C-alpha positions as CSV (number, residue, x, y, z in Angstrom):
1,E,-16.4,9.5,-9.2
2,Q,-17.7,6.5,-10.9
3,L,-14.3,4.7,-9.7
4,L,-15.3,5.5,-6.2
5,A,-18.6,4.5,-6.3
6,S,-17.9,1.1,-7.4
7,L,-15.6,0.5,-4.5
8,P,-16.5,-1.4,-1.6
9,K,-18.1,1.0,1.2
10,D,-18.4,-1.3,4.3
11,S,-14.5,-2.2,4.1
12,L,-11.7,-0.7,5.4
13,R,-10.1,0.8,2.4
14,V,-6.4,0.1,2.4
15,S,-3.9,1.4,-0.2
16,I,-0.4,-0.1,-0.8
17,F,2.5,2.1,-2.1
18,G,6.0,0.9,-2.7
19,S,8.8,-0.3,-4.9
20,V,8.3,-1.8,-8.5
21,E,11.7,-3.6,-7.8
22,L,12.8,-4.3,-4.3
23,Q,15.7,-3.1,-2.6
24,S,16.2,-4.7,0.6
25,S,16.4,-8.5,1.1
26,D,14.0,-9.0,3.8
27,S,11.5,-6.7,2.0
28,P,9.3,-9.8,0.4
29,A,9.2,-11.4,4.0
30,L,7.9,-7.9,5.4
31,C,5.5,-7.3,2.5
32,Q,3.8,-10.7,2.9
33,A,3.8,-10.6,6.7
34,I,2.1,-6.9,5.9
35,G,-0.4,-9.0,3.9
36,R,-1.1,-11.6,6.3
37,R,-1.8,-9.1,9.2
38,L,-4.3,-7.4,6.8
39,A,-6.0,-10.3,5.9
40,S,-6.4,-10.6,9.7
41,V,-8.1,-7.4,10.5
42,S,-11.8,-6.6,11.3
43,P,-13.9,-5.2,9.6
44,R,-13.1,-6.6,6.0
45,V,-10.3,-4.8,4.6
46,A,-10.4,-4.0,0.5
47,L,-6.7,-4.1,-0.7
48,F,-5.9,-1.5,-3.2
49,T,-2.5,-1.4,-5.4
50,G,-1.0,0.4,-8.6
51,A,-1.0,-2.8,-10.5
52,N,2.7,-2.5,-11.0
53,A,5.0,-2.9,-8.1
54,A,6.5,-6.0,-6.6
55,V,5.4,-4.6,-3.3
56,H,1.7,-4.9,-4.4
57,E,2.2,-8.5,-5.6
58,L,4.0,-9.7,-2.5
59,V,1.3,-7.7,0.3
60,V,-1.5,-9.4,-1.9
61,A,0.2,-12.8,-2.2
62,G,0.4,-12.7,1.7
63,F,-3.2,-11.2,2.0
64,C,-4.5,-14.1,-0.1
65,E,-2.4,-17.2,1.2
66,A,-4.7,-18.2,4.0
67,D,-8.2,-17.7,2.4
68,R,-8.2,-17.5,-1.6
69,N,-11.7,-15.9,-1.5
70,L,-9.9,-12.8,0.0
71,S,-8.9,-11.9,-3.8
72,S,-12.4,-10.4,-4.4
73,S,-11.2,-7.8,-2.0
74,V,-8.3,-7.0,-4.1
75,F,-8.4,-4.2,-6.4
76,H,-5.7,-3.3,-8.9
77,F,-5.9,0.6,-10.1
78,K,-4.5,0.4,-13.7
79,P,-4.4,3.6,-15.7
80,T,-5.5,3.1,-19.3
81,S,-1.9,4.1,-20.5
82,M,-1.0,1.0,-19.0
83,A,-0.6,-1.9,-21.4
84,S,-1.9,-4.6,-18.8
85,C,-1.6,-5.8,-15.3
86,S,-0.5,-9.5,-14.7
87,F,-1.2,-9.8,-11.3
88,P,-2.8,-13.4,-10.9
89,I,-5.0,-12.4,-7.8
90,G,-7.4,-9.7,-7.7
91,T,-9.6,-7.4,-10.0
92,V,-8.2,-5.0,-12.5
93,I,-10.0,-1.5,-12.7
94,E,-9.0,1.3,-15.0
95,A,-8.4,4.0,-12.8
96,G,-7.2,7.5,-14.8
97,H,-5.5,7.9,-18.0
98,S,-2.1,8.3,-16.6
99,L,-0.1,7.4,-13.8
100,E,-0.5,10.5,-12.2
101,E,-4.1,10.1,-12.4
102,R,-4.0,6.6,-10.9
103,R,-1.8,7.8,-8.1
104,Q,-4.1,10.4,-7.2
105,L,-7.1,7.9,-7.3
106,L,-5.2,5.4,-5.3
107,A,-4.0,8.0,-2.7
108,Q,-7.8,9.3,-2.2
109,S,-9.7,6.2,-2.6
110,C,-8.3,4.7,0.8
111,H,-8.7,5.4,4.3
112,I,-5.2,4.2,5.2
113,A,-2.3,4.1,3.0
114,I,0.9,1.7,3.5
115,S,4.1,2.4,1.9
116,V,7.2,0.0,1.7
117,E,10.5,1.4,0.1
118,G,9.4,3.4,-2.7
119,G,10.9,5.5,-5.4
120,P,9.6,8.8,-7.1
121,G,6.5,7.2,-7.8
122,T,6.0,6.1,-4.4
123,A,7.2,9.4,-2.8
124,D,4.1,11.0,-4.8
125,E,1.6,8.8,-4.0
126,M,2.7,9.5,-0.4
127,R,2.4,13.1,-0.6
128,R,-1.1,12.7,-2.2
129,A,-2.3,10.6,0.4
130,I,-1.0,13.1,2.8
131,A,-2.8,15.9,1.2
132,A,-6.4,13.9,0.8
133,G,-6.0,13.6,4.7
134,R,-5.5,9.8,4.9
135,L,-3.3,7.9,7.6
136,L,-0.1,7.3,5.9
137,V,1.8,4.1,7.5
138,P,5.3,4.5,6.1
139,V,7.2,1.2,6.7
140,G,10.6,2.9,6.7
141,R,12.9,0.1,8.0
142,N,13.8,-0.8,4.4
143,G,14.3,2.8,3.3
144,G,13.2,4.5,0.4
145,A,10.5,7.0,0.0
146,S,8.8,5.4,3.1
147,A,12.0,6.1,4.9
148,G,11.5,9.9,3.8
149,M,13.8,10.0,0.8
150,F,12.7,12.3,-2.3
151,S,11.7,14.9,0.4
152,V,8.5,13.1,1.4
153,P,7.6,14.3,4.8
154,V,7.5,11.2,6.8
155,S,6.5,11.6,10.5
156,R,8.2,9.8,13.1
157,T,5.5,11.0,15.3
158,P,2.8,8.7,15.7
159,P,-0.8,9.5,15.2
160,P,-3.3,9.9,17.9
161,G,-3.8,6.3,19.2
162,I,-0.7,4.7,18.6
163,D,2.4,4.7,20.9
164,A,5.9,6.1,20.1
165,A,7.5,2.6,20.6
166,T,5.3,0.9,18.6
167,W,5.2,3.7,15.5
168,A,9.5,3.5,16.1
169,L,9.5,0.0,14.9
170,L,8.3,0.9,11.3
171,F,11.9,2.6,11.0
172,N,14.0,-0.3,12.9
173,S,15.7,-2.7,10.4
174,S,17.0,-4.6,13.4
175,V,13.8,-5.7,14.8
176,P,12.8,-9.3,13.3
177,I,9.9,-9.5,11.1
178,D,6.8,-11.0,13.0
179,D,3.3,-11.5,11.8
């Protein structure tokens, strides 16, 4: 509760889930494009990460690329059991004692969660976001949990307000990455 009270209230809160180590060669460009797109969204976005993954660092880099002042809108959720967070951009905040507690806080603190690639930890975050009733945007084009591995119930049916053709792009790796 104390963590939730300390987070921005007037922003769209977006959690980023994804691989610690990237598997697809176009994932770095994809993550940076996601960050740039989020930076252009209004109202202001508060970006949350789990403080330990390549996906997190690359999305944040894209987010702050055009405006370093956006770094004040980046929060890395670090459990107390984790030694440190070496990300150079954003604010590190303690979130739970274990990775499991951090995953729960990361999933329930956002309005929207975006996942790229991902292993079992990402799969757990995705399931928690779904259970918390959060909108999950699985960028499944590069595989992993975001494409449904690890028995994640990834929906290929778009949520209300998003057309099917646009949602299908999340899973189509032949479409060029475009800002």
